[in-house]
Backbone as CSV, one residue per row, in Angstrom:
resi,resn,N_x,N_y,N_z,CA_x,CA_y,CA_z,C_x,C_y,C_z
1,MET,-45.119,96.105,-89.403,-45.499,95.919,-90.786,-46.376,94.683,-90.922
2,LYS,-47.223,94.733,-91.896,-48.101,93.588,-92.151,-47.353,92.505,-92.914
3,ALA,-47.671,91.268,-92.595,-46.987,90.131,-93.184,-47.141,90.102,-94.702
4,ASP,-48.348,90.431,-95.220,-48.514,90.343,-96.672,-47.628,91.334,-97.407
5,HIS,-47.402,92.495,-96.810,-46.506,93.466,-97.439,-45.061,92.951,-97.416
6,LEU,-44.663,92.334,-96.330,-43.315,91.774,-96.236,-43.132,90.609,-97.208
7,ILE,-44.167,89.795,-97.359,-44.110,88.690,-98.322,-43.938,89.248,-99.728
8,GLU,-44.685,90.287,-100.040,-44.573,90.920,-101.359,-43.158,91.462,-101.581
9,MET,-42.602,92.114,-100.562,-41.242,92.644,-100.678,-40.229,91.510,-100.857
10,ALA,-40.372,90.443,-100.080,-39.471,89.294,-100.193,-39.571,88.667,-101.585
11,ASN,-40.783,88.598,-102.135,-40.967,88.044,-103.474,-40.290,88.912,-104.535
12,GLN,-40.303,90.228,-104.348,-39.618,91.112,-105.286,-38.111,90.878,-105.238
13,ILE,-37.579,90.694,-104.050,-36.157,90.368,-103.902,-35.882,89.026,-104.570
14,GLY,-36.772,88.069,-104.325,-36.629,86.751,-104.927,-36.657,86.799,-106.442
15,MET,-37.513,87.649,-107.006,-37.599,87.763,-108.455,-36.272,88.268,-109.038
16,PHE,-35.655,89.223,-108.348,-34.362,89.735,-108.812,-33.317,88.620,-108.808
17,PHE,-33.185,87.933,-107.689,-32.146,86.905,-107.565,-32.469,85.647,-108.367
18,ASP,-33.740,85.421,-108.676,-34.128,84.241,-109.458,-33.562,84.294,-110.881
19,SER,-33.170,85.488,-111.322,-32.604,85.611,-112.670,-31.155,85.125,-112.739
20,LEU,-30.530,84.885,-111.596,-29.159,84.382,-111.601,-29.143,82.935,-112.097
21,PRO,-28.139,82.571,-112.869,-28.095,81.198,-113.380,-27.789,80.153,-112.308
22,ASP,-27.123,80.542,-111.247,-26.757,79.617,-110.170,-27.796,79.705,-109.053
23,ARG,-28.576,78.640,-108.869,-29.652,78.665,-107.882,-29.126,78.872,-106.459
24,GLU,-28.022,78.234,-106.124,-27.469,78.403,-104.774,-27.077,79.854,-104.523
25,GLU,-26.516,80.486,-105.525,-26.156,81.906,-105.413,-27.415,82.755,-105.229
26,ALA,-28.482,82.379,-105.912,-29.740,83.102,-105.783,-30.312,82.961,-104.367
27,LEU,-30.325,81.733,-103.844,-30.849,81.514,-102.491,-30.029,82.273,-101.459
28,THR,-28.722,82.225,-101.603,-27.840,82.949,-100.688,-28.076,84.455,-100.796
29,GLY,-28.235,84.949,-102.019,-28.460,86.377,-102.232,-29.738,86.868,-101.586
30,ILE,-30.802,86.090,-101.714,-32.077,86.461,-101.091,-31.915,86.549,-99.575
31,ALA,-31.348,85.502,-98.996,-31.188,85.463,-97.541,-30.266,86.579,-97.048
32,GLU,-29.170,86.794,-97.737,-28.225,87.844,-97.323,-28.862,89.227,-97.395
33,HIS,-29.622,89.471,-98.450,-30.274,90.777,-98.575,-31.241,91.004,-97.413
34,ILE,-32.057,90.016,-97.133,-33.022,90.151,-96.041,-32.298,90.294,-94.703
35,ARG,-31.255,89.521,-94.489,-30.517,89.600,-93.218,-29.858,90.962,-93.039
36,LYS,-29.264,91.485,-94.096,-28.526,92.749,-93.994,-29.424,93.978,-93.918
37,PHE,-30.518,93.972,-94.660,-31.277,95.207,-94.835,-32.634,95.251,-94.140
38,TRP,-33.079,94.145,-93.596,-34.358,94.145,-92.893,-34.109,94.159,-91.396
39,GLU,-34.864,94.984,-90.704,-34.714,95.032,-89.251,-35.280,93.757,-88.633
40,PRO,-34.867,93.446,-87.401,-35.299,92.191,-86.763,-36.811,91.988,-86.725
41,ARG,-37.581,93.035,-86.473,-39.045,92.875,-86.426,-39.603,92.422,-87.770
42,MET,-39.036,92.947,-88.841,-39.491,92.555,-90.178,-39.179,91.084,-90.435
43,ARG,-37.959,90.669,-90.088,-37.575,89.272,-90.296,-38.411,88.340,-89.435
44,ARG,-38.657,88.740,-88.196,-39.457,87.926,-87.285,-40.878,87.738,-87.841
45,THR,-41.470,88.813,-88.347,-42.825,88.747,-88.909,-42.862,87.873,-90.158
46,LEU,-41.847,88.011,-91.028,-41.787,87.208,-92.247,-41.655,85.722,-91.912
47,LEU,-40.776,85.386,-90.971,-40.593,83.989,-90.587,-41.835,83.435,-89.897
48,ALA,-42.524,84.264,-89.121,-43.765,83.817,-88.474,-44.832,83.531,-89.528
49,ALA,-44.875,84.330,-90.583,-45.828,84.087,-91.672,-45.505,82.766,-92.363
50,LEU,-44.222,82.506,-92.559,-43.820,81.237,-93.162,-44.180,80.075,-92.233
51,ASP,-43.978,80.250,-90.930,-44.314,79.208,-89.959,-45.811,78.916,-89.944
52,GLY,-46.610,79.894,-90.311,-48.062,79.726,-90.335,-48.534,78.867,-91.487
53,THR,-47.625,78.468,-92.353,-47.973,77.598,-93.477,-47.463,76.195,-93.170
54,ALA,-48.303,75.210,-93.408,-47.940,73.831,-93.063,-47.095,73.155,-94.133
55,ALA,-47.216,73.599,-95.370,-46.493,72.957,-96.475,-46.202,73.989,-97.547
56,ASP,-45.400,73.610,-98.536,-45.065,74.534,-99.620,-46.313,75.056,-100.324
57,ALA,-47.304,74.211,-100.506,-48.539,74.647,-101.174,-49.230,75.729,-100.348
58,ASP,-49.231,75.559,-99.024,-49.820,76.565,-98.143,-49.026,77.864,-98.202
59,ALA,-47.702,77.752,-98.300,-46.856,78.938,-98.385,-47.148,79.695,-99.671
60,GLN,-47.362,78.973,-100.753,-47.687,79.639,-102.011,-49.072,80.267,-101.943
61,GLU,-50.009,79.623,-101.259,-51.331,80.225,-101.060,-51.228,81.491,-100.231
62,ALA,-50.276,81.533,-99.300,-50.066,82.717,-98.474,-49.378,83.830,-99.261
63,GLY,-48.891,83.498,-100.458,-48.289,84.517,-101.307,-46.805,84.378,-101.527
64,PHE,-46.165,83.449,-100.837,-44.727,83.247,-101.003,-44.434,82.596,-102.355
65,THR,-43.366,83.034,-103.017,-42.907,82.330,-104.209,-42.032,81.162,-103.765
66,GLU,-41.872,80.205,-104.647,-41.114,78.996,-104.318,-39.676,79.321,-103.930
67,ILE,-39.028,80.227,-104.655,-37.622,80.521,-104.374,-37.451,81.213,-103.020
68,VAL,-38.408,82.033,-102.650,-38.340,82.701,-101.339,-38.523,81.676,-100.225
69,VAL,-39.455,80.754,-100.386,-39.644,79.680,-99.399,-38.347,78.890,-99.255
70,ALA,-37.728,78.558,-100.381,-36.483,77.785,-100.345,-35.382,78.547,-99.618
71,ALA,-35.251,79.834,-99.892,-34.206,80.640,-99.248,-34.467,80.797,-97.749
72,LEU,-35.713,81.086,-97.384,-36.036,81.267,-95.967,-35.855,79.972,-95.190
73,THR,-36.210,78.867,-95.803,-36.071,77.567,-95.146,-34.604,77.199,-94.977
74,LYS,-33.837,77.365,-96.035,-32.427,76.975,-95.999,-31.611,77.840,-95.037
75,TYR,-31.899,79.127,-95.000,-31.079,80.052,-94.206,-31.819,80.592,-92.977
76,ARG,-32.806,79.869,-92.530,-33.613,80.325,-91.405,-32.796,80.713,-90.170
77,ASP,-31.823,79.893,-89.821,-31.037,80.158,-88.611,-30.319,81.503,-88.676
78,SER,-29.807,81.859,-89.836,-29.091,83.129,-89.939,-30.052,84.307,-90.082
79,LEU,-31.315,84.053,-90.421,-32.297,85.114,-90.585,-33.059,85.422,-89.293
80,ALA,-33.165,84.431,-88.431,-33.923,84.623,-87.191,-33.161,85.575,-86.272
81,PRO,-33.843,86.649,-85.860,-33.180,87.596,-84.945,-32.842,86.918,-83.619
82,ALA,-31.792,87.386,-83.009,-31.388,86.849,-81.703,-32.485,87.166,-80.689
83,ALA,-32.701,86.220,-79.804,-33.725,86.412,-78.759,-33.276,87.525,-77.817
84,THR,-34.235,88.333,-77.409,-33.927,89.397,-76.464,-34.179,88.904,-75.053
85,ALA,-33.394,89.409,-74.135,-33.498,88.957,-72.750,-34.614,89.652,-72.013
């Protein structure tokens, strides 16, 4: 899948969870949804796209919303697929 399509999908998930009054619950919800329902290749591509941005401003230029950047950054370890041997 192309990174821009995955960013768009992640932003849609972020928009849903951004409506929650508790920001921590929203960040956790975004990360959990992506971890549970996205296959490893999708998560790897999304995280690589985030890595390609040097700062939050660059991430927003790449199309990421602020809440998605926050969720991916905070829960990166649990989102990164296990390395294959």
